[in-house]
KOLDO-52420 format. One record per residue (C-alpha): residue number from 1; residue in three letters; chain; x, y, z. Coordinates in steps of 0.1 Angstrom, whole numbers, plus 5000, padded with zeros to 4 digits. Each point is the difference from the previous one (the first is absolute). Layout:
residues N
site num = NUM residu = ALA chaine = A u = X v = Y w = Z .
...
//
This chain:
residues 158
site num = 1 residu = MET chaine = A u = 4930 v = 5593 w = 5398 .
site num = 2 residu = ALA chaine = A u = 5003 v = 5003 w = 4972 .
site num = 3 residu = ARG chaine = A u = 5019 v = 5028 w = 4990 .
site num = 4 residu = ASN chaine = A u = 4992 v = 5031 w = 4976 .
site num = 5 residu = ARG chaine = A u = 5028 v = 5010 w = 4980 .
site num = 6 residu = ARG chaine = A u = 4999 v = 5036 w = 4990 .
site num = 7 residu = ARG chaine = A u = 5019 v = 5011 w = 4963 .
site num = 8 residu = VAL chaine = A u = 5012 v = 5032 w = 4994 .
site num = 9 residu = GLY chaine = A u = 4982 v = 5015 w = 4976 .
site num = 10 residu = GLY chaine = A u = 4971 v = 4980 w = 5000 .
site num = 11 residu = GLY chaine = A u = 4973 v = 4986 w = 5007 .
site num = 12 residu = ASP chaine = A u = 4984 v = 4983 w = 5036 .
site num = 13 residu = HIS chaine = A u = 4999 v = 4966 w = 4982 .
site num = 14 residu = ASP chaine = A u = 5018 v = 4963 w = 5012 .
site num = 15 residu = VAL chaine = A u = 5021 v = 4988 w = 4968 .
site num = 16 residu = SER chaine = A u = 4985 v = 4961 w = 4999 .
site num = 17 residu = SER chaine = A u = 4975 v = 4984 w = 5025 .
site num = 18 residu = HIS chaine = A u = 5025 v = 4982 w = 5021 .
site num = 19 residu = GLY chaine = A u = 5017 v = 5028 w = 5003 .
site num = 20 residu = ASP chaine = A u = 5031 v = 4989 w = 5021 .
site num = 21 residu = ARG chaine = A u = 4998 v = 4968 w = 5005 .
site num = 22 residu = PRO chaine = A u = 5018 v = 4987 w = 4967 .
site num = 23 residu = TRP chaine = A u = 5001 v = 4966 w = 5015 .
site num = 24 residu = VAL chaine = A u = 4959 v = 4993 w = 4989 .
site num = 25 residu = TYR chaine = A u = 5016 v = 4996 w = 4960 .
site num = 26 residu = PHE chaine = A u = 5027 v = 4973 w = 5014 .
site num = 27 residu = MET chaine = A u = 4966 v = 4981 w = 5013 .
site num = 28 residu = VAL chaine = A u = 4978 v = 4998 w = 4976 .
site num = 29 residu = ASP chaine = A u = 5027 v = 4993 w = 4978 .
site num = 30 residu = CYS chaine = A u = 5013 v = 4965 w = 5019 .
site num = 31 residu = PHE chaine = A u = 4957 v = 4987 w = 5007 .
site num = 32 residu = PHE chaine = A u = 5000 v = 5000 w = 4959 .
site num = 33 residu = LEU chaine = A u = 5030 v = 4985 w = 4997 .
site num = 34 residu = ILE chaine = A u = 4988 v = 4972 w = 5021 .
site num = 35 residu = THR chaine = A u = 4971 v = 5001 w = 4990 .
site num = 36 residu = GLU chaine = A u = 5012 v = 4998 w = 4964 .
site num = 37 residu = PHE chaine = A u = 5023 v = 4969 w = 5012 .
site num = 38 residu = PHE chaine = A u = 4971 v = 4977 w = 5012 .
site num = 39 residu = VAL chaine = A u = 4978 v = 5014 w = 4966 .
site num = 40 residu = ILE chaine = A u = 5029 v = 4986 w = 4980 .
site num = 41 residu = MET chaine = A u = 5012 v = 4966 w = 5019 .
site num = 42 residu = PHE chaine = A u = 4964 v = 4987 w = 5004 .
site num = 43 residu = LYS chaine = A u = 4992 v = 4972 w = 4989 .
site num = 44 residu = PHE chaine = A u = 4967 v = 4973 w = 4997 .
site num = 45 residu = LYS chaine = A u = 5009 v = 4963 w = 5020 .
site num = 46 residu = SER chaine = A u = 4987 v = 4976 w = 4971 .
site num = 47 residu = GLU chaine = A u = 4986 v = 4971 w = 5019 .
site num = 48 residu = GLU chaine = A u = 5030 v = 4975 w = 4993 .
site num = 49 residu = MET chaine = A u = 4987 v = 4961 w = 4985 .
site num = 50 residu = VAL chaine = A u = 5013 v = 4974 w = 5020 .
site num = 51 residu = LEU chaine = A u = 5000 v = 4969 w = 4982 .
site num = 52 residu = PRO chaine = A u = 4986 v = 4966 w = 5020 .
site num = 53 residu = GLN chaine = A u = 5021 v = 4978 w = 5022 .
site num = 54 residu = HIS chaine = A u = 4987 v = 4969 w = 4988 .
site num = 55 residu = LEU chaine = A u = 5023 v = 4966 w = 4994 .
site num = 56 residu = PRO chaine = A u = 5000 v = 4976 w = 4978 .
site num = 57 residu = PRO chaine = A u = 4977 v = 4969 w = 5003 .
site num = 58 residu = GLY chaine = A u = 5020 v = 4975 w = 5014 .
site num = 59 residu = GLY chaine = A u = 5022 v = 5026 w = 5021 .
site num = 60 residu = THR chaine = A u = 5041 v = 5010 w = 4987 .
site num = 61 residu = VAL chaine = A u = 5009 v = 4964 w = 4993 .
site num = 62 residu = PRO chaine = A u = 5004 v = 4997 w = 4960 .
site num = 63 residu = ASN chaine = A u = 4979 v = 4971 w = 4990 .
site num = 64 residu = PRO chaine = A u = 5014 v = 4970 w = 4982 .
site num = 65 residu = ARG chaine = A u = 4977 v = 4998 w = 4975 .
site num = 66 residu = PRO chaine = A u = 5005 v = 5018 w = 4970 .
site num = 67 residu = PRO chaine = A u = 4970 v = 5022 w = 4989 .
site num = 68 residu = ARG chaine = A u = 4973 v = 4981 w = 4979 .
site num = 69 residu = ASP chaine = A u = 5002 v = 5038 w = 4979 .
site num = 70 residu = THR chaine = A u = 5037 v = 4991 w = 4988 .
site num = 71 residu = LYS chaine = A u = 5007 v = 5010 w = 4963 .
site num = 72 residu = GLU chaine = A u = 5026 v = 4977 w = 4983 .
site num = 73 residu = GLN chaine = A u = 5026 v = 5014 w = 4989 .
site num = 74 residu = LEU chaine = A u = 5017 v = 5001 w = 4966 .
site num = 75 residu = ASN chaine = A u = 5040 v = 5006 w = 5002 .
site num = 76 residu = ILE chaine = A u = 5011 v = 5014 w = 4964 .
site num = 77 residu = ARG chaine = A u = 5032 v = 5005 w = 4991 .
site num = 78 residu = VAL chaine = A u = 5015 v = 5028 w = 4972 .
site num = 79 residu = TYR chaine = A u = 5036 v = 4993 w = 4989 .
site num = 80 residu = ASN chaine = A u = 5022 v = 5006 w = 4966 .
site num = 81 residu = GLU chaine = A u = 5002 v = 4967 w = 4977 .
site num = 82 residu = GLY chaine = A u = 5028 v = 5014 w = 4969 .
site num = 83 residu = GLY chaine = A u = 4984 v = 5031 w = 5001 .
site num = 84 residu = ASN chaine = A u = 4959 v = 4993 w = 5002 .
site num = 85 residu = ALA chaine = A u = 4982 v = 4999 w = 5033 .
site num = 86 residu = ARG chaine = A u = 4993 v = 4970 w = 5015 .
site num = 87 residu = TYR chaine = A u = 4974 v = 4991 w = 5025 .
site num = 88 residu = ALA chaine = A u = 5000 v = 4968 w = 5028 .
site num = 89 residu = PHE chaine = A u = 4968 v = 4985 w = 5008 .
site num = 90 residu = HIS chaine = A u = 4996 v = 4972 w = 5017 .
site num = 91 residu = GLU chaine = A u = 5040 v = 4991 w = 5002 .
site num = 92 residu = ILE chaine = A u = 4995 v = 5003 w = 4963 .
site num = 93 residu = SER chaine = A u = 5015 v = 5030 w = 4971 .
site num = 94 residu = VAL chaine = A u = 4974 v = 5012 w = 4975 .
site num = 95 residu = SER chaine = A u = 4996 v = 5027 w = 4976 .
site num = 96 residu = ALA chaine = A u = 4972 v = 5032 w = 5007 .
site num = 97 residu = SER chaine = A u = 4978 v = 4985 w = 4978 .
site num = 98 residu = GLU chaine = A u = 5000 v = 4963 w = 5019 .
site num = 99 residu = LEU chaine = A u = 4997 v = 5016 w = 5034 .
site num = 100 residu = ALA chaine = A u = 4964 v = 5014 w = 4991 .
site num = 101 residu = ASP chaine = A u = 4993 v = 4971 w = 4991 .
site num = 102 residu = LYS chaine = A u = 5007 v = 4983 w = 5030 .
site num = 103 residu = LEU chaine = A u = 4984 v = 5025 w = 5021 .
site num = 104 residu = ALA chaine = A u = 4972 v = 5001 w = 4982 .
site num = 105 residu = ASN chaine = A u = 5007 v = 4958 w = 5001 .
site num = 106 residu = ALA chaine = A u = 5003 v = 5004 w = 5042 .
site num = 107 residu = VAL chaine = A u = 4966 v = 5027 w = 5009 .
site num = 108 residu = GLY chaine = A u = 4982 v = 4975 w = 4979 .
site num = 109 residu = ALA chaine = A u = 5006 v = 4976 w = 5019 .
site num = 110 residu = GLY chaine = A u = 5003 v = 5017 w = 5027 .
site num = 111 residu = GLY chaine = A u = 4965 v = 5013 w = 5006 .
site num = 112 residu = GLY chaine = A u = 5009 v = 5036 w = 4991 .
site num = 113 residu = GLY chaine = A u = 5024 v = 5029 w = 5000 .
site num = 114 residu = ASP chaine = A u = 4990 v = 5007 w = 5040 .
site num = 115 residu = LYS chaine = A u = 5019 v = 4976 w = 5015 .
site num = 116 residu = PHE chaine = A u = 5029 v = 5009 w = 4983 .
site num = 117 residu = SER chaine = A u = 5029 v = 5013 w = 5009 .
site num = 118 residu = VAL chaine = A u = 5024 v = 5008 w = 4978 .
site num = 119 residu = ARG chaine = A u = 5035 v = 5013 w = 5012 .
site num = 120 residu = VAL chaine = A u = 5024 v = 5010 w = 4974 .
site num = 121 residu = SER chaine = A u = 5048 v = 5005 w = 5003 .
site num = 122 residu = TYR chaine = A u = 5020 v = 5006 w = 4975 .
site num = 123 residu = ASP chaine = A u = 5039 v = 5003 w = 4990 .
site num = 124 residu = ALA chaine = A u = 5017 v = 5036 w = 5004 .
site num = 125 residu = ASP chaine = A u = 5013 v = 4991 w = 4959 .
site num = 126 residu = VAL chaine = A u = 4958 v = 4994 w = 4990 .
site num = 127 residu = ASN chaine = A u = 4981 v = 5026 w = 4979 .
site num = 128 residu = TRP chaine = A u = 4969 v = 5016 w = 5019 .
site num = 129 residu = GLY chaine = A u = 4975 v = 4993 w = 4971 .
site num = 130 residu = ALA chaine = A u = 5007 v = 4961 w = 5008 .
site num = 131 residu = VAL chaine = A u = 4993 v = 5012 w = 5034 .
site num = 132 residu = MET chaine = A u = 4963 v = 5018 w = 4988 .
site num = 133 residu = SER chaine = A u = 4993 v = 4970 w = 4981 .
site num = 134 residu = VAL chaine = A u = 4994 v = 4978 w = 5030 .
site num = 135 residu = PHE chaine = A u = 4977 v = 5028 w = 5015 .
site num = 136 residu = ASN chaine = A u = 4984 v = 5001 w = 4963 .
site num = 137 residu = SER chaine = A u = 4993 v = 4959 w = 5001 .
site num = 138 residu = CYS chaine = A u = 4988 v = 5008 w = 5035 .
site num = 139 residu = THR chaine = A u = 4973 v = 5024 w = 4991 .
site num = 140 residu = LYS chaine = A u = 4987 v = 4988 w = 4970 .
site num = 141 residu = VAL chaine = A u = 4998 v = 4960 w = 5022 .
site num = 142 residu = LYS chaine = A u = 4981 v = 5025 w = 5030 .
site num = 143 residu = ILE chaine = A u = 5028 v = 4992 w = 5029 .
site num = 144 residu = ALA chaine = A u = 4999 v = 5033 w = 5016 .
site num = 145 residu = GLU chaine = A u = 5021 v = 4990 w = 5027 .
site num = 146 residu = CYS chaine = A u = 5033 v = 5009 w = 4980 .
site num = 147 residu = GLY chaine = A u = 5035 v = 5018 w = 5017 .
site num = 148 residu = LEU chaine = A u = 5036 v = 5001 w = 4997 .
site num = 149 residu = ILE chaine = A u = 5026 v = 4978 w = 5025 .
site num = 150 residu = PRO chaine = A u = 5034 v = 5014 w = 4997 .
site num = 151 residu = LEU chaine = A u = 5026 v = 4984 w = 4990 .
site num = 152 residu = ARG chaine = A u = 5026 v = 4986 w = 5026 .
site num = 153 residu = GLY chaine = A u = 5035 v = 4984 w = 4989 .
site num = 154 residu = ASP chaine = A u = 5031 v = 5010 w = 4979 .
site num = 155 residu = LYS chaine = A u = 4983 v = 5010 w = 4973 .
site num = 156 residu = ALA chaine = A u = 4976 v = 5030 w = 5015 .
site num = 157 residu = ALA chaine = A u = 5005 v = 5037 w = 4991 .
site num = 158 residu = ARG chaine = A u = 5024 v = 5014 w = 5035 .
//
């Protein structure tokens, strides 16, 4: 039962619609806080892609035969000799212009630059421009795969 309070010197009315039930405000606040929590934490679950679980032909045992499209690797080492950059290519020492000629001859005889892969190593005391000239020579003869290999040994920079 609801009680009406009478005020001194005043009218005959309720102060609020809840009267003597202040816990209603608490319950409404809790309801909105819980609803807000679920709205904020709601996420759409995206469909996860599953990669096909196919084994390679022949199982997991490595194939003893090399693949047919193996590229021929050309190893070039850049080093200093008397303050000038020299290039070790096929176990001979050549200059930058001679290296460009040898690469052009190798690509011309081999049937195109897409059949070669160049691996460049360099000593720690070599100018970086000398290393970049190898990449430029490879670009001129259209060898796309040209990369650096780390220097190992006593001359490696630590």
